[in-house]
LUMVOMI-269357 format. One record per atom (N, C-alpha, C): x, y, z. Coordinates in pm, whole numbers, plus 32768, in hexadecimal, padded with zeros to 4 digits. Example, Ala and Ser with C-alpha at 12.3 -4.5 7.8 and 13.67 -1.06 7.14 Angstrom:
85277DC7830C/84CE7E3E830C/85287EB6830C/85057F1F82C4/85577F9682CA/850A80038313/
//
This chain:
80747F9B8023/80047FEE8026/808180897FED/801980E77FCA/808D81497FB5/805281B58012/80B281CC806A/8045821E80D1/805D82A680A4/810582B38035/811D8373802B/80A783AF7FD4/8071833A7F74/7FFD838E7F4E/7F7483867F8C/7F5C834F801E/7F098354805D/7F2883E2809C/7FC683F98098/7FE5848C812C/7FF384D880D0/7FC184DA8086/7FCC85727FF9/7F4D8542802F/7ED3850F7FD5/7E57850A802B/7E36855180AB/7E44851B80EA/7E368538819B/7E63860F818F/7EA9861C8155/7F0A8696817F/7E8B8700810E/7E32867C8093/7E0486FA803A/7D86873880B0/7D7B86BB8100/7D0E86D18122/7CF387498173/7D5D8743819E/7D6487DC8219/7DA5887D821E/7DE6883F8155/7DC488C98130/7D4A88D880F4/7CE3889C80D2/7CAD88D780BD/7C4789158119/7C1888B4815C/7C2389138232/7C4189A7823D/7CFD89A2823F/7D038A29823E/7CEB8A9E81F4/7D0D8A62817B/7D158AD6812A/7C498B498108/7C128AA6812F/7B538AE98136/7B818B8481AF/7BA98AFE8217/7BBB8B5982A2/7C0F8BEB827C/7C508C12829C/7C698C7F8244/7C518CC381DB/7BD18CBF8176/7BA08D138134/7B0A8D0E81B6/7B038D0F8212/7A7C8D0E824C/7AA18D6082B1/7B658D6082A3/7B958DBD834E/7B778E3182D6/7BD08E468270/7BCE8E948234/7B328F558204/7AE28EE981E7/7A5E8F2581F5/7A088F5D824E/7A438F2482DF/79F78F3D8316/799F8EDA838B/79C38E578325/79068E0E8354/79408D9D83D5/79C58D5E83D1/79E38D158406/79B48D0584AB/79948D8784DA/79248D368554/78978D628586/785B8D538502/78038D8D84BC/77858D1584B6/778E8CA08529/776B8C278503/77C08B9984C4/779B8B46848E/778B8AC58479/77718B1783FD/77EB8B13839C/77DC8B2F82FE/77D88A8282D8/77298ADF8288/77308A26823E/774089F281AF/77ED8A2A8180/78228A018119/78CA89CD818D/78D089F981C0/794889EF824C/78ED894D827C/786D893C82D2/784188C082C9/78668892826E/783C88918223/782E87EF81AD/791E87F881A6/78FF880E816A/79B587FF814D/79C9879A81BC/79B287E4827D/79E7879182DE/79BF870582BB/792986C4829B/78CD86738297/790C86048215/7962865B81A5/799F86178154/79EB85E68157/7A44864081BB/7ADF862681C0/7AF78595822D/7A7985CE82BA/7A7A85668303/7A5B84C982D9/7A0E849782AE/79DD844E81F5/7A5383F481BC/7ABA842B817F/7AFE84128151/7B8183E68181/7B7484378227/7C0084018267/7BEC83828295/7B098380828D/7B1483198328/7AEA82A682CF/7B23828D821F/7B08821081EF/7B9A821D81C4/7C18827881F2/7CA282768205/7CD782308297/7CB5825282E4/7CA7821C837B/7C6E818E835E/7BE9813A8335/7BE580A78334/7C09804F82C9/7C8B80818272/7CC680668200/7D88805C8284/7DA880F1829C/7E4A809E82F2/7E4080998380/7DD080D383BB/7DDB80D58441/7DDA8199845E/7E0981BD84CD/7E0982458504/7E828278847D/7E9782CE8454/7F1582F58429/7F74835C8458/7F9A82E984AA/8031832184E4/80AF836A84C9/810A837484F7/815683BD8487/81BC83818465/81BC82E084BC/822082598463/81F9824B83D3/816782178396/811D82378353/8144827482C4/80E282C58338/80DE838C82C2/814283D582C0/816983FA8304/81EC8458834E/819C84E283AC/81E7853483A9/81E8857D842A/814585FF83F4/815D86278390/811786A78343/80418633830C/8082859D82F6/7FE7857B82C1/7FE585448363/7FF3854F83A4/7FE584FD843D/7F7185828488/7FCE85E18467/7FC5866484A0/7F2D86A2847B/7F49867A83E9/7EA9867883A4/7E268674839A/7E5085C283A1/7DDC856483DA/7DAC85AA844D/7DE185D984D6/7DC3860A853F/7D68868E8543/7DDB86E884BE/7D71875384BC/7CE8872884A2/7CFE86C6841F/7C7086AC83B6/7BBF8669845C/7C3486458468/7C0385F28517/7BA7864F858E/7BD986838585/7BB786EF860F/7B53878A85C4/7B6187968522/7B2987C484FD/7A92878384D6/7A4D873084D5/7A1E868384A1/79A786C58538/79AC872A854F/78EF877C8599/78848722858A/785A86FF8518/77E186CF8523/77DF864B84F5/7835860E850F/7858856D8510/787884EE855B/77EC855B85DB/784E85108633/785A84828668/78368404860A/785F83928608/7901835D8605/792383AF857F/798583D98532/7A5283F185A6/79F384518601/7A5284AC8662/7A52846586B7/79B8845586F2/79DE839F8791/7A438331873B/7A3E82F48720/7A74828D867C/7B4782938694/7B7983548681/7BA9836E8644/7C0A837886C2/7BC883BC8743/7C1183B887A8/7C38833387E6/7C0582FB87D5/7C07825B8825/7C5F821487AB/7C4882248759/7D21821E8717/7D7B8249872F/7D7F82E08736/7D86832C8764/7DFB82F887F9/7DA682E68830/7DC382EE88C7/7E38825488F5/7E3982068886/7E4B819388A4/7EEA81958835/7F1581F187DC/7F5C82238792/7FC4826487D5/7F6982C3884C/7FAA833288C4/801782A6890C/7FBE824A8945/801081C489C3/8065818F8949/8053819C88D9/80CC817888B2/817F81A38887/8153823888D4/818082A888B6/81B382D787EE/817F82B287C5/810F82D3870F/810D833E86F9/808E83698775/803183F88766/807E846D87B1/808284F38794/807785428804/7FEE854F882A/8032856988EB/7FB085688933/7F6085DE8924/7FC4864C8911/7F8686D088E3/7EEC86AB88B1/7F15863B884A/7E94864887DE/7E35862F883C/7E1085AB885F/7DB2854A88B1/7DA385AC8913/7DC4862C894A/7DAF865E89F0/7D1586D08980/7D56870788F8/7CB6873D88A5/7C7A872488B9/7C9286818864/7C2E86768844/7BD885EB88AA/7BFD85F2890B/7BE2860B8981/7B5C862189C0/7B9286A789ED/7B51871889DF/7ACB875D8997/7B11871E8932/7A838754888F/7A2A870B888B/7A3386B788BE/79D8862588CE/795A86658949/79C5868189B4/797C86508A2E/795986F88A3B/7961876889F1/791D87FD8A01/789A87CE8961/78B387938930/780A873788FE/77DA870B8958/781086C98996/77AB867689B8/775F86B28A47/777786FD8A58/777587808ABF/77BE875D8B4B/784486C38B61/787F86F08BDB/78E9871A8BC4/790D87238C44/797887C48C5B/79F387668C23/7A6A87D98BC7/7B0187AB8B88/7B5287858C26/7BCA87548BC2/7C4D87018C34/7C7C87718C10/7C9187D78BC3/7D2A87C68BAB/7CEF88788BA3/7C9388A58B88/7C5E89428B58/7CA3894F8AAD/7CA289278A48/7CB5891F89F4/7C7D899E8976/7BCF897B89B5/7B9989CE896E/7B3689ED899A/7B3D8A5F8946/7B1A8B0E8987/7A968B4C8908/7A7E8BA08954/79E58B978916/79AF8C528951/793D8C8A88E8/79328D418947/78D58CE589F4/78CF8D758A42/78A48D508AC3/77F38DA88ADB/77D78DA38AE2/77498E0C8AD6/77828EAF8B10/77DA8EAA8B59/78458F498B60/78598F698AC0/78778F258A6C/788D8F2C89AA/79688F2689E2/79948EB38A15/7A168EB78A4C/7A048E428A1B/7A898E2389DA/7AED8D9289D6/7AE78D528A20/7AD18D038A4D/7B178CAA8AAB/7AE88BD48ABE/7B2A8BE58B47/7B1D8B0D8AF5/7A838ADA8B3D/7AA48AA38ADD/79DE8A408B24/7A008A1C8B77/797789BC8BCB/797F89818C5C/7A28890C8C6A/7A1489168CA3/7AC288E78CD8/7A8C88CF8D8D/7AE2884E8D86/7A9088238E1B/7B2588778E9D/7BC4886A8E9F/7BB088C88F09/7C4C88CF8EF4/7C7089818EB8/7CBC89D08EC8/7D68899C8EB3/7DA089848F63/7DD0896B8F32/7E1C88968F0D/7DAE88228F25/7DA387E58ED0/7DD187EE8E57/7D6488348DF2/7D90885B8D85/7E2B88808D58/7E8888C28D9C/7EB688F58D97/7F5188768DB0/7F0388438DF7/7F6187A88E30/7FA387788D9C/7F23877D8D69/7EEE86DB8D0D/7F2C87498C7B/7EED87C48C8B/7F7988158BFC/7FE688108BDE/804588448C72/80F588348C7C/80F687938C7F/807D871E8C6C/80A386A38C90/80FD86348C09/80B086D58B9B/80BD86D88B1F/80EA872E8AC6/815387878B26/816C87FF8AE6/816088508A8A/80A5884F8ACC/806E88DC8ABC/80A089518B14/806889F48B03/804F8A3B8B49/7FF18A338B94/801F8A908C28/7F948AA98C5A/7EFD8AE08BF7/7EC38AA28C70/7E2B8AD08C23/7E0A8B708C0E/7E598BBA8CC1/7E4A8C528C9D/7EA68CC98C23/7F098C378BDE/7F568CB78B88/7F268C768ADF/7EDC8BFA8B0D/7EA08BCA8A5A/7E2D8C328A99/7DE88C3D8AC6/7D778CA28AD0/7DA98D338A90/7E2A8D7A8AC3/7E138DEA8A7C/7E638DD989F6/7E898D4C89CE/7EBB8D3F8946/7E548D3788CD/7DC68CEA8921/7D4E8D1F88D8/7D0D8D7A88D5/7D4D8D96893E/7CBF8E59893C/7D158EB6888C/7D748E9488B0/7DCE8EDB8846/7DBD8EB787A6/7DC88E3987D9/7DA58DEB8719/7D468E0C8702/7CD38E0F875F/7C2E8E2986F7/7C238EB786C9/7C898F1686FA/7C968F7D8711/7CDA8FA48678/7D608F678663/7DAB8F568602/7D498F28859D/7CBE8EF78595/7C738E78851C/7C1B8EF8850A/7C088F6E8559/7B8E8F798530/7B0D8F7F8575/7AEF8EEA85AC/7A738ED68611/7A838F25868E/79D08F1B8637/796E8F5D86D7/78F58EE286F8/78E28F0D8758/78A68ED787A1/78218EC38760/77B68E738791/77378E758764/76CC8ED387A4/766E8F0E876B/762B8F728787/75F28F8F87C3/75B98F3A87BC/755C8EA1882F/75848E2F8861/75D98E4F88C3/76068DA3890E/758A8D9B8954/752C8D938994/74C38D01897A/74A78CD5890A/74708D2B88B0/744B8D348827/74AE8C8C87E5/752C8CE387F1/75C28C538802/75B68BF4882F/75668C05887E/75AF8B6388BE/75288B2488DE/74A58B288875/74548AEE88C1/74368ABD8822/747C8AED87BE/74EE8AC88711/74ED8A588740/759A8A9287B6/761789F5876F/75AA898F879C/7529898A884A/751089148862/7498890C87E6/74918925878A/743188B68725/7483888A86E5/74CD88F4867D/752D88A2865C/7575880F86C4/75BF88418706/760387998737/757E871F876A/75338766878C/746986FD8763/747B86B186BA/747D87048674/749086FE85E6/74EF86768595/7540867585E6/75CA864785A5/75E885BC85E2/759985CD8669/75CD856F86E2/7618855C8736/762C85DB875B/769B85E387FA/762385A4886B/75DC8637887D/756085FA88F2/74E385D9889E/74A68595892C/7406857888EB/73D385B68905/
//
C-alpha cells in the first residue's frame, strides 16, 4: 500500500479546510455562526479520512509522516458534525498515544472538544468560546489546579496564558462576539441535537 499517496491526500484535505477558513477570516465571517460551506467541507473531509482510517488504521507519524499525521488530527478536530467519527478517532488516537506513536496534546484537544459537545467539563481547558459578557474564555472545566497540572504534564502552557493567547487571536482574526448570546446558545444546542451530540 502506498502510504505516500495517502499522506498527500490527507494534507490536501487539511489545505482545503484551512484555505476556506482563511476566506472566512478575510471576509469577517468566521464568527458569524457555523458557515454551511465550511460544514460541508468538514463533513466531506471526515468521510474521506474515515475511509482512509478503515484502510490503514490511525494515520500515525510512522505511517504517513509528521505533516500528514498532524493534518489528519486537524481534520478530525474539525469534524464537529460527525460525532461517531470523532469519538471513534479519539479511541484510536488514545491507543496511538499509549504506544508513543502520537502526540498527547492532540488527544487532549480532541478529548476536550468531545466533552464540550457532550456538555461535560473539559480536562485540559483547550476549548474556548464567547461567554455571556462577550469575552473569549475557556468552556466549562473541572478544576483550575488539576487542569494546569494536566496541561503541564503534556507540555502545554497554563490555562491563564492560553486564555491571553486566545483573546489576542480572536482580535487578530477580527472575530466578534455574538450579538445575542442567548440566541446563539439556543442555536448551538439545537445543532448539537440535530447532528447527534445530545438527545
